[in-house]
C-alpha positions as CSV (number, residue, x, y, z in Angstrom):
1,X,44.4,68.5,80.9
2,X,41.0,67.8,82.4
3,X,39.0,64.5,81.8
4,X,36.6,66.4,79.6
5,X,39.4,67.7,77.4
6,X,40.8,64.3,77.0
7,X,37.4,62.8,76.1
8,X,36.8,65.6,73.6
9,X,40.1,65.0,71.9
10,X,39.5,61.3,71.9
11,X,36.1,61.7,70.3
12,X,37.5,64.0,67.6
13,X,40.3,61.6,66.8
14,X,38.0,58.6,66.6
15,X,35.0,60.2,64.8
16,X,36.1,63.2,62.9
17,X,39.5,62.4,61.6
18,X,39.2,59.8,58.9
19,X,42.6,60.6,57.3
20,X,46.2,60.5,58.5
21,X,49.1,62.7,57.5
22,X,52.8,62.3,57.9
23,X,54.9,65.2,59.3
24,X,58.7,65.5,59.2
25,X,60.4,68.4,60.9
26,X,63.4,70.3,59.5
27,X,66.6,69.2,61.2
28,X,69.3,71.2,59.4
29,X,69.9,73.5,56.4
30,X,73.0,72.8,54.3
31,X,75.4,75.3,52.8
32,X,73.1,75.7,49.7
33,X,70.1,76.6,51.8
34,X,68.4,73.3,51.2
35,X,66.4,71.7,54.0
36,X,67.3,68.3,55.4
37,X,64.9,66.1,57.2
38,X,66.2,63.6,59.7
39,X,64.5,60.5,61.1
40,X,61.2,59.1,60.2
41,X,57.9,60.9,59.9
42,X,55.3,61.1,62.6
43,X,51.8,60.1,61.7
44,X,48.8,62.2,62.9
45,X,45.1,61.7,62.6
46,X,43.6,64.5,60.6
47,X,40.7,65.8,58.5
48,X,41.8,66.9,55.1
49,X,39.6,69.3,53.1
50,X,40.0,70.6,49.5
51,X,40.3,74.3,49.4
52,X,40.9,77.3,47.1
53,X,41.7,79.8,49.8
54,X,44.1,82.6,48.8
55,X,46.9,83.2,51.3
56,X,48.6,86.5,51.2
57,X,51.8,87.8,52.8
58,X,54.0,90.9,52.1
59,X,55.8,89.2,49.1
60,X,53.4,86.8,47.4
61,X,49.9,85.4,47.0
62,X,49.4,81.6,47.0
63,X,46.5,79.3,46.8
64,X,46.0,76.8,49.5
65,X,44.7,73.6,47.7
66,X,44.2,71.7,51.0
67,X,43.4,72.5,54.6
68,X,44.5,69.9,57.1
69,X,42.9,69.9,60.6
70,X,45.0,68.1,63.2
71,X,43.5,67.8,66.7
72,X,46.8,67.7,68.6
73,X,47.4,70.4,71.1
74,X,51.1,69.6,71.4
75,X,51.9,69.6,67.6
76,X,54.6,72.1,66.7
77,X,54.7,72.5,62.9
78,X,55.8,75.4,60.7
79,X,56.1,76.1,57.0
80,X,59.7,74.8,56.9
81,X,58.5,71.3,57.8
82,X,57.2,68.6,55.5
83,X,53.7,67.2,55.3
84,X,52.5,64.2,53.2
85,X,48.8,64.1,52.4
86,X,46.8,60.9,52.2
87,X,45.3,59.4,49.0
88,X,44.2,60.5,46.5
89,X,47.0,63.1,46.8
90,X,49.6,60.8,48.3
91,X,52.3,63.4,48.0
92,X,54.4,65.9,49.9
93,X,52.8,69.4,49.6
94,X,54.4,72.7,50.6
95,X,53.1,74.2,53.8
96,X,52.0,77.8,53.2
97,X,50.6,78.7,56.6
98,X,49.9,77.2,60.0
99,X,47.2,78.4,62.5
100,X,46.3,77.2,65.9
101,X,42.6,77.4,66.6
102,X,40.9,77.2,70.0
103,X,37.2,76.8,70.6
104,X,35.1,78.2,73.4
105,X,35.9,75.2,75.6
106,X,39.7,75.6,75.2
107,X,40.1,72.7,72.8
108,X,42.9,73.3,70.3
109,X,43.4,72.2,66.7
110,X,46.3,72.9,64.3
111,X,45.2,74.0,60.8
112,X,47.9,73.5,58.1
113,X,47.3,75.2,54.7
114,X,49.0,73.2,51.9
115,X,49.7,74.6,48.4
116,X,50.9,73.4,45.1
117,X,54.3,72.0,44.4
118,X,56.3,74.5,42.3
119,X,59.3,74.0,40.2
120,X,62.0,76.7,40.4
């Protein structure tokens, strides 16, 4: 990573990410298909934005209530993982979709779309 890239990521983390989120990765799935999370959560600086974006796939349509921008090029997160949003939400929200965005200068940001908790 060049010095310019490091400075850019430092500036974003210091000036544009007033929130923090906690991420826990899925470690195993038990015999009932339930996810199990091992270890403690990792905290990331983030920018959390309220949203009403509709996310569609082949089987369903869901509303992303929040978009979380995490300026961490090495973060590997997927919809099976767990994310805890900051106050005023202060709760775990399901991950609907994850995107990696790159700007014209090659800087990367992970965008996590979070939906509503549903009861099944």
